[in-house]
C-alpha positions, 0 to 999 in steps of 0.5 A: 044265488044270493049268498056267495058263502052258500054257493061255496058250501054247495060246491063243496057238498057236490064235490064230495058227492062227486068224489064218492061217485068216482070211488063207486065207479072205480070200485065197480068198474062201471066206466059211465059212473066214473066219467060222469062223476069226473065231469061233475068234479070239474064243474063243481071244483073249477067252473062253477066257483069262477062264475058263482062266487062273486061279491053281490055288491062290487061284482069282483070274483071272491077268493075260493079258499076260505070262502065259506067263512068269509064275512066281508068282501076283500075288495069293497069291504061290505058284509056278505049276505 
């Protein structure tokens, strides 16, 4: 993925979808939906930002808080795409 801001936005969108899936699974008491949604939450909130949200220039891991509005890399100072 070219832009770390786009990756951060997609992570948040899929996180919200996963929360909805957990709610549906708990409401309907279908355990399979709940477990799949909880697994997706772990992937989209913890694992994916660790590998995807990096500066394309210096390769440093960017802070995930405020990533969607970040304009420059805090480490090298270059404009993020």
